[in-house]
N, C-alpha and C positions, 0 to 999 in steps of 0.2 A: 416777297422774298423768295418763294419757291421758283417763280419765273426767273429771278436773278440767278439762282443756283443752276437752273436748267441751262441758262445761257453760258454760265461759266463752264459747266461740264461739257457743253457742246464745243467750246472753243479750245479744248485741250490740244496742244500741239507738241510733237515730239522733236527733240533735238539731241545732239551728241556733244559732250564736253569731255575734257581731260581732267582727271583728278587733280585738284589743286594742292592737296596735302600728300606729299610723297612720303611713304613709309617703306621700310625695308622688309624683304622677304627673309624670314628666319631660316628657311630651308637652304639658303646659300651657305650657312655655317654648319651643315651636317657633318663635315669632316671633323668637327669637335667630338663626335661620337665614334671616331675611328678605332680607338683602342678600348677594350674592356678588361677589367681585372675583377675576379670574383673567386669564391670557393677556397679550398685548402689543399694541401699536399696529400699524396697517397699515404705517407707516413707523417702525421703532423709533427712539424719541427725537425723532420729528419730527411726530407727529400726536396729536391729543387724542381718540383713539377707543379707548383701552384698554377692553376689554369688562367687563361685569358684568351681574348680573340683580337685579331688584327684584320680590319676590313679594307686595308689599303688597296687590294686588288679588286674590290667590289664585292667579293665573297669572303666569308670568314675563314681565316687560317688560325689554327690553335697555336698559341704561344705559351710556353712554360718557362719558368725561371725560379730563382730563389726568392721571389717576391714574398712579402709577408702574407700569411693566410688572412682572408677576409671572411670571418665566420658570419658576419651580419652587417647590414648597413652599407653595402658596397656602392661606391660612386667613383666615376673616372671622368677626367676631362683631358682632351687633347687640344693642341693649338690649331690655328687656321690651316696648317698644312697637314694635319692628321698625326703629328708627333705627340707622344704622351707627355703631359705636363705633370699631373699629380693624380693620386688616387687615395682612397681611404676606406675605412670600415669601422669596426667597433673601437671607438675612442682614440683612433690613431690615423694620421695622415702620412703618406709616403711620397717620396720624390720619384723622378723617372729612373733613378738608379736603384730603386727598391730599398732605400734607406729611409729612416724616419725623417720627415720634413723638418728642416732647420727651424728651431725656435717655436715649434707648434705645441709641444707639450701634450698633455692629455686633452683630447677634443671632446667637448660636450660635458656631460655630468659624470665626473670621475668617481663619485661616491656611490653610484647606482650600478651594482653588479647584478647581472642576470636579466636586465631589461634591455632588449636589443634596440639600438638607436636606428634612426633612418637619416641618412646623410645625402646631401646633394651639393655638387660643386658648380658654381655659376660664374662665368666671366662678367666683369663689370662692363656695361655698355660703353662702347667707344674707347675702352682701355683693356684690350684683350689679354694683357699680361698681369692684370690684377684679378685675382680669383677670390670670390666670396664663398666660403665653405660653411654650409648650414648643417646643423645637427639637431634633430628632435629626438629626445629620449624621455626625460621627464620635464625638461624645459626646452625652449627653442633658443639656441645660441648660434653665433656665427664667428668665424675667424677669417681674417683677411690675409691673403698671401700675395707677395710681390714676386712674380716669376723672373724679374730682371736681376734679383739678388742671388748670392751664393752660386756664382758662375752659371746662372741660368737654370739652376735646380730649384729655385724658389726659397723664400723665407717668410715666415709669419711675421706680420708687422702689427697686427692687432689680434688679441686672443679672447675667445669665449665671451663675446658681448651678448648679454641676455636681451632677447626681444619679448619672449613670452615666459611667464612664470609657471611654476607647477600648478596644475597637472596638464601636460600635453601628451598626445598619443605619438607613438613612433611612426608617424606617417607624414611625408612631405611630397609635394608635387610642384612642378614649375612649368610655366608656359609664357610665351612672349605676350606682352601688351599688344593691342591692335596697331600700335605704331611700328611693330616689328623689331624694336630695339630694346626697350625696357623689358624687365622680366618680373612676372608675378610669382611669389613664393607662397604656397597655400598649405596650411596644416589644419589640425582639428584638436579640440580640447576634449580630454577624457571625461566620460560620463556626462556629456552634454550633447546638444545638437548644434554647437557653435563651431563654425569655420572661421579662421582668421587668414587675412591675406596682406602681404607686404609687397612693396614695389621697389625693385632695384633699378636705379637710374644711373646716368653717367656722372652724377654727383654723390652717389652712395644710396643708402636706404632712405627713401622718401619719408617725409614726416606725415605719413598716413597709415592707418590701420583699419582695414575694411573688415567688418564683422557681419557674417550672415548666419542667422539662427534659423536653420531649416533642416528638415529631415528628422530621423529618429533619435531618441536618447536610449542608449544601451547601458544599463546599470549592472555591469559585470564586475567581478573581483579582480580584474587585471587582464582577462583574456581579450578584451576589446582593443588592447594594444596591437594585436596582430592584424595583418591584412595590408591593404594598399589604398592609396589615393593615386589616381592616374588621369591625366588629361588626354583628350583626343589631339591628334597632330594639328588640327585647325583651331584648337583652343576653345571650341564652342561647347564641349561636353566635359564633365568630370564624373568619374565613377568612384564610389566609396565602398570598399568591401572589407570584410573582417572575418576572423575566426576567434573563438573564445570558449567560454564555459558552456554555452548553450549548444544543444545538438544541431540546431539549424540556425543559420544567420541569413539575413536578407541584404544582398547588395542593393545600393541605391545609385540611380543615374540622375545627374543634375545638369541644368544649363549653367554656363559660365559666361559672364559679360567681360570680355577682354578689355574694354575701355574703363570700366568702373571697379572690377574685381568682385562683383556681386554674384553670389551663387543662389540659384532659384529653381523652382519647378521640380521638386523631387519626384522620382518615379521608383516605386518599390518593385524590384525584380523578383524572381521566384526564389524561395529559400533554397539553400544549398548546404552541403556538409563541410562548412568551414572554408570560406574563400580566402586563399592565400595570395592570389595574384589576379591582375586584370590588365588588359591591353586592348587598344582599338586597332582596327585595320588601317592601313595607310590612307585609304580613301574615306575613312571615318564612317563607313556604312555598317560595320560590324563591331560588336563588342565581345571580347572573350573573357570569361571568368575561369580561373583554374583553382581547383580545390585540393586540400590535403588528402582527400579520400580517393584521388586518382582520376577525377573528371576534368575534361576541358569542355566548357559550355559556350555556345555561341548565341548571341542575340542579333537580330536583324533590325537595325535602327531605321531602316527605310520601310519597315513593314506597314506603317500607317500611324494610327493614333496610339495613345498610351497603352490601351488594352492589347492592341495588335503587337506592339513591341514586346510586351511582357509575355504574350502567348507564343512569340517566335522562338523561344528558347529551344535550342537543339543540343543534344549531347553528341559532340563530334569525335570524342575520343575517351577511352577509359583504360587505365592500367592500375592494377590493384594498389591502393594506399601509397601512391608515389608522387603524383603531379603536384607542383607547388607554384612557383612564381614565373612570370613571363616578362619579356621585353622585346619591343620592336627594334629591328636593325635597319641600317641605312640601305640595305638591299631589298627592303620591302617585306622581309619575312619576319615572323615572330618566333623568338627563341624561348624555350621552356626549360626550366631548371628543376628536374625531379628531386624529391627529397629522400626517396628510399633507394636502398641497394637492390640490384646492381646498377640501376638506371642513373644514379647520381654521378656515375663516371662518364656520362654522355650528356649531350644536349639533345632534346627533342625539338623538332622544327615544324611550325605551321607554314607550309610552303606557299600557299595561295590564299592569304587571309581575307582578301576582298571577296572571295567566292562563298556562296551559300552552302550550309550543311557540310557534308563530308567532302564536297568538292574542294574545300580548303586544304585537304590533304595533309593530315598530321602524320609525321614520320617519327616513330619512336627510335631513340638511340641513334640519331642521324649523325652526330658528330662526337667522335671519341676524344676525350680530354687528355689523352696521352699520360694517363696515370693520375692526374689531378682529379679532384672531386668538387661537386657543387654542394652547397649546404641546403638548398631549397628555399632559403629565406629571402635573399636578395641577389639579383643578377647584375643589374647596372641601373642606377637611378640617374636620370638626366633630364634636360629640358625637352619635353615631348615635341614642341613645335620645331625643333631641328629636323624632324621627319616630315614636315609639311611640304607637300608637293603640288597643291592646287593653287588657285588664284582667288577664289571667291571669299575665303575666310580672312585673308589679309589683303583687302582690295585697294589699298592706297599707295601702292608703290609703282604706279605708272600705267596700269591697265587702262585701255580705252573704255569709257563708260557710255552706255547707250540707253535709249528710251527714258530720257529725262523729260518730265512734263511740266509745263508752267503756263500761267495765264497772265497776260498783261492787264493791268487795271489802273486805278488811280494811283498817283504818287510814283515813287521811283524804287520800290522794293525790288531787290534782285534775289533770286533763289537759285541754288545749285544743289543737285542731289546725286550722290554717288555711294555705292553702285545702284543701278536700277536696270533690270530686275535684280533681286537679292533674295537670299534664303534665310538669313538670320537677323541682320540689321542693316540700316543704311544711314548715312549722314546727310543732314539737310542744313545748309548754310543760308541764313537769312541776313542779307545786307541792306543797308539803307534805312535802318530804324535805330532809335535810341535804345541802348542796352537796358534802360530802366522801363521800357515799354512792355506792357503785358501782352502775351499772345494767347489767344484761345484756339482750341483745336476741335475739329469735328471730322471723324473718319466714317466713310460710308463704303459699302461694297458696291459692286457694279449695278446691283438692283436698287440701290438707294437706301438700304437698311443701315442704320447707325451701328457702328461697331466700337468696341473698346480700343483706345489707342494708348500704347505704353511708350511714353516719350521722356527722355532725359534731356534737360535744357541747361545750357551754360552760356556765359557771355563770350562773344567772339570779338575780334579786334574792331570791327565796324558794324556789329549787329549781334546776332545770336547763332549758336551752333546747337542743333538738335540731333539726338540719336533716336531714331525710330526703331523700336525693338519689335520683331515679328511676334514674339511671345507665342500665343496659342492660335494665331490667325491661320486659317486654312490657306492653301495656295489659291491665288486668284488676283484680280485687278481691284485696286482700292483707290478711292478719291479722298485725299486729305486736304481739308480747307483750313488755312491759317488766317485768323482774323486779328487785326490790331484795331486801335480806336478809329482810324480813318480808312483802312484798306483791308482787302481780303485777297487771298490767292488760293488757288486749288491746284494741287499737283497729283498726277497719276502715279501710283506705286504698283509695281508688279512683284508679287511674292511668289517665289518658286516653290 
């Protein structure tokens, strides 16, 4: 048998194929983040200078209007041309004319005063004028808006449908499925280590609920409601940060599987003084944590192993008792909304967030809000994969794929692998076998040492489809052998 494997390994041949499963690049829809609404007027209820941003020119221009103040939970969605569709905040939604959205009523949990919600507006895949508006306060609910109604200003057609019962935290994040079209909505249950994930498809909320019990349990008396969930633009990472009763809290970094919705591999970062916000750099190499004590902290996600990432923490900025929440913009900069005066009348900007340490260039009070003010709690919650600019994380929308390895043997098994090389996961399609047939796997590194293989398996139209997860494998060349009752194949995988 060893000689057989040696021959198989020696016969590995490389070829190129095109991805057979076309998926969409979510970054094509970044214009949906064009308009931001947040904060409140200089004289609450008495001035028409509630702030917002317009990125139509590629750089932010401050816009002020008589729009309703968004003290917390701010989310905004624009259409495919960058024109404002709707926005919302604490228990209310507003149309593009700054009036309460028709038939929406009270959004979320009307009886809970004082607990700030987290909201996010998500267009229905393939139906861009149908908006699902999610609100996490003490339960998770959604309202459906048809933007074709009410002279194009939108009207709620389904209100406050409950997905998660009490108690949920006021944290929500969204990112595209690996097909680039469907959208995962992820939240967290209070005083547990339970994440929940729902998938919005072109037929509505899919009949699945993915639960990941991973990470810490914080048993506070309500303070754990504060903080953020945030995805990286490529959807591979999720950060969970909080502030609450305890003097120090620990942000956690997780892996996210865009195909299954599973959250795994928690990494405890360094304790901080109440993390109010989090944001990834556009190239997903840096993580920024902002705190209510005035710090902006940077982690280098390319530093190496887990210990190296944790140790890479750098304090890149400090302003006394002021910094709070953050949000990536379509121009590749990160915008910071301070909580304390006088800085709340401005936006602070991280100009070069892909760069290490202070080279990222944090600019205090970079953008004057023309009299309006930020609250420090929420800036703009949106689908983070709108800011995706690469090609490796959403590999199935037409990129040429190289370095696919296969070995011909008995029978007519056909294999295709894409992408290869890969950094996080790759798809392996196995054709020419009965879907009921069992497959056994053996993974070896280039030295012949057996390694753990993390593989998700599902039935394919004429065989099986496998998702090979990189998990904790170091970079390098690996040989994966697939064995059925009568056949075996070995493919070479290159992990970046």
